[in-house]
N, C-alpha and C positions, 0 to 999 in steps of 0.2 A: 754419795757423791753430792755435793752442793754448787750453787751457782749454775751459770749457763753451759750447755754441753758443748764441747769442742767440735770442730769440723770433722774430725775423723770418726765420728760416731754418726751412723745411718741407720735409721729405723725404717722396717718396712712392714707395714700392718696389712697382711693379705685378707682378703674377704674370706668369709667361710667356705664359699664356693670353691675358691681358688685353692684353699687349703685341702678341701675333699678332693678336688681334682688331681692333686698330687699323688693320691693313694691308689689312682686307677691303675690296673695292672701292676702294682708295685708288690715285690715280695716282701717289703717290709712289714711285718706283723700279719702277714697273709695267713689265713687258716682254711683256704681252700684252693685247689688247682682246677682248671678247666683245661681239657683237650678240645681244641677248637678247630672246626672246618676239616675239609679234606687233607689239608697237610698235618693236621694234629698238632697246631701250633700251642704250646703250654702258656697258659694266662692265669694271672694270680687274682684272687678276689678275697674280701673280708665278709664273712658270714653275717655279721651284726649289722652291717648297712644293706646289703642285699636283700635280707629278710624284710627289712623296713620299706623298702622300694617295691617289692613284688612278692605276693604271697606263693607265686609258683617256686620260688626259690626255698621257701619254708618247707614245702612237702618235698622237693627235690634234695635237699640236704639230709631230710629225715630218712629217705631211701636210699641214698648213696652209701656204699661201702666205705668205711672210714679208712683214710690214709691212701685212696686211689683218686687219681685224676677223674674228674666228671666229664664225660664225652658230651660235646655239643656239635654233633655232625652236620646240622642242617642250616648252620650259620658260618659266614665265613669270619676270619678273625678282624679284619678291618671293621665289619658291621658290628661284630661283638663289642669291639673297642668302644665304638660309638654308642651302643647300649649301656656299657658301663660308666661312660662319662654322664649320661643322662641320669643314671640311678644314683650315682655318687654326687654330683654336682649341679644337676638340673640344668646341664650345657649338651647341646647337640648340634651336630653339622648335617643338615639334609641336603642333598643336591639331586638333580635328576639322574644321576648314575647310581646313587644308593638309595633313594627314595622307597622303592618297592622292598629292598633288603630290609630296611629300617622298619618298615611298616609290618612286614612279616614278624620280625623279632618283638615289636611293640605288642602285638596281638597275641604271640606266644607266651610272653611274660606279663600279660594283661596290664600293660602301661597304657592306660586309657586315654591320658592326656597326650602322650607322644604319639598315640593312634591318630588322635585329632590334628595334630600338628602335622603329621606327614600327609594325610589327606587333604587338608587345607593348602598345603604347599603343592600338591600335585593339581588341585583345582585352579590355582593361581598362575603357575609355572608351566604346566604341560601345554605344548603346542603342536601343531602338525609336524612340525621339524623334527620333534623328538618323540612323537608317540608311538611309531613303529618299534623303536627300540625298547621303550619301556614296556609296551605290550609283550613282545618276545621275551624280556626278562622275567616276566610274569609266569612263563611257563614252568619255572621252577616251583613256584608256590600255589598257582592258580587261585589268587585272591579274587573273590567274585566281584568285589568293589573295584579294583583295578581293572578288571576286564571290562566292567561296564563303563567307565569313564573312557577308557582307550576305544573301545568300540564306538562309544558316542562321537569321538572326535574323528575316527577314521570314516565312519559311515556318514558323516555330515559333509565330508568333501573326499569321497573315495577315488574319484578319478585322479585328485592329486596324489593321493597315496600310493595308486597303481602305477604312477610315473616315477616314485620313489626308488631309488636303487634298494634302499633297505627293505622293500617289499619282497624282492627277489631272494633276500637271506632269510626270510621268515621260515620258520618249521612248519610243516604240514599241519600240526594241531593249531597255530595261529591262523594259517590260510582257511582252515576249516571253519574256525569261529567266526571270521568274517563272512564266510559263505553262508552260514547259519542265519545271519540277520534278516529279520522279516522287513525292516525299514532302512533304506540305504539311497542316497542321492545319485543313482546311476541306474541305467537301464540292465536288464539281465545279460545282454549279450556284451556289454562292457566288462561286466564281472567275470563272465566265462573267457572272455580273451585275456583277462589278467591273470586268470588262474593257468591257463593254456601255456602263456608266456612264463609263468613261474615254473611249470612242468619241463619246458624246455631248457631253461636255466639250470635247474635241478635234475639231471637226467636220471639220477638214482631214485627219484620220487615219482616215476610213472604211474605204478599201481596206485599210490597214495593219491596223486593228482587225478586219476580217472575216477576214484571213489570221491573225492571233493566235488568234482564236476557234477557228478549224479546226485549229491547232496545239494548242491545249488539249484539244480534243475528241478528238484522234488518242492522248492519253496515257490508254490504256485501263487500265492496271495501277496508277494512283496510288494512293498509301497516305498515311496519316497517320504522323507522325514520333513522336507520343505512345504510351503503352501503355495496355492496357484491364486495368481490375480487374473481372472477372467476379462476378455474383452467384450464389452457390452455395446460397441458401436453397430450401427446397422451394417448388414452385408449386401453385396452386389455381384453380379457378374461383370467381368471385364473382358472385352474382345480384344485379341492380340493378332489382327489380320497382318500386321506389317512386321511384328517383331517376333523374335523365337525365344526371347528371354527378357525377364524384368528383375530389377533389384529392388527389393523392399528394404528399408533402413528404419529400425526402432531404436531411437535414443532414449536411455532411461537415467533419471537422476533423482536424487532423493535429499532432502534436507536433513536426515539423519542417518545412523549406520544401518544399511541393509546390504543383505547379500543375495545375489543372483545366482542362479543355478542351471537355468536351462529355459526354453521356450516350447510351447505347443504350436506347430504351423498348419494352418488349415489347407487341406488338400481336397479339391472336388472341382469336377468339369461339368460343363452344362449339358452335353448331349451324349457322347460317347467316351468310353475309357481313354485316357490319355497318359503316356508314359512322360514323365518329368523327372529333372534332377535338381536336387537341391544342393547349393554350395553355400554353407554357412560360415562367416568369419565373425568372431567376437573381439572387440577391443574395449580398453579401458583407458579413460584420460582423466588427467589431473590438471586442473586449471588451464585447459586448453592444449596440453601436452600428452602424447602417447605414453602410457608407462608399460612397463613389463611385470609379470610375464603375460603374453598374449595367449589366447585361446587357439591351438592349432586349427587350421581350416578343416571343416567337417562336409563330407559330401555323402548324400543319401539319394538313391534311385528308387521311385515307386512308381504306381499307377494310380492317378486320380479317377475315381469312378463318377459315373453320372447319377449316383444314388445319394445317400446320406453323406453328409459332411464327415470326413476322416481327418483326424488331428494327428500329426506326427510329432511325438515328442522328442527333442532333442535336449540331453543334459550335457554339460560341460563342467570344468572346474570351477568352483566356487569363486565368484568375483564379488569382493567387498567394495561397495560404493558408499558414497555419503556427502557430506558438504563438500564442495570443491571437487568431486569427481563424478564421472559418469560412465555409462556402459552403452557400447554401440553395437547392435546386432545387425549384421547386413546378411540378407537372404537373396541369393542369386537363384532364380526359378527359370531353368531352362526347359522349353517344351516344343512341340511341332508348331508351326506357323498357322495361326487359323485357330488355335486351341482357346476355348473361353472358359476362363478360370475364375473361380469365386474368392473374393477377397472382402476386407471391411473398409468403412469409411474412416479410417483412421484407428487410434486405440483409446478407448473410454474405459477407465478402470472401474472393475467392480466395486472396489472399495477405495474411493478417493481419500478418505480420511486418514489412510495409512501413510500417505506422503509420497508415494511413488509418482513421479510425472513421466509423461511419455510424449514423445514427438516422434511422428512417422512420416516417411517421404519415399518417393520412388525414383526420383532423378528424371522423371517424365512429368507431363501435364497430370494434373489432379494428384498432388504432392501428398494429401493426407492419408492416401491409401495404406493398408497394412494386409499382411497375410498371417499375423501372429494372433493366435485365437487365446491364448493365455501365456502368462509369464510366471515361472517357478521362483520364488523368492522366500525369504525368511527375514522377519524384522525383530526376531528373538536372538539375544545374545548367548548362544549355546556355549561358545569357547572362545579361547583367545586366539587360535589359530586362524589365518586367511592367507590368500594366496598373494 
């Protein structure tokens, strides 16, 4: 043919990847059949392509009886199809719903670049909103790397996880793995309360839940993951002859992204033990406006001794603050009239260079006073998730 091509000729030049992708699960020229997943779906493959992608298939084809479908019982059809796409055409679709499944298949068939793709995806995309579902999905495979990254996110903000309805749907194994963690940003009683509520919702798991509670109680040296910013301000005793309660307010802000997890509240009387009540409210504001979610009010009752200073540690859901936002911790201290309590002359941070700024007040004269001995915080960016 000479001259210009007429308009009814149309040439489509597919890329090599597109041509190879057209052979994925195609019976055309296929020389191997797989029986995949629990439904036993038949899927087609081409040995010459697969052995070039994975040495595991070279061994598998050599051991498989000729003419019989090769069983792949530990991978579901949708996941195996994605693995074939990757091995044929170097293309893959990874989502939070299939990332653990694809990661398992990539490790099984020694597809190390795909393994790295899945891990990087989870590092970047996994948040508190998805982590419990991903963590539970890993019960099928128990990949240590997935457990590690999921438990890191859960235990960074466990009180948030305990309030998620997905927590009540976890298997006993998942709850036990959480209970075994040595570092977690909550008090032991908050963890035990969450496990007991899980037991109440999952009534058939009473025996398992009882065992998990015993496991949690055995973790004697449990610590928090976050850091403490101690108050280095001078202390003093405050007479309360005319009032039976005092409100201490500590406002915290920062010029960079920092998360607040709780406070340590100083409890001490001057002469004799005194029963007091703490009513703690935590709020976050953005550009002067209250934001959601708020931390639910917390109440604690204890006895202030006339001996060494006792610090009551209160942990709440992680609050992310930074430029344009601030955190306000209000502590209502109720006691008998005439009780002389110990407090600080404001809040002077232990490490000012971190960038946390504190402003304390009481609503009464001497506005700079504070009852906060330290603030639990973290300026390291552990994960994407935040409240």
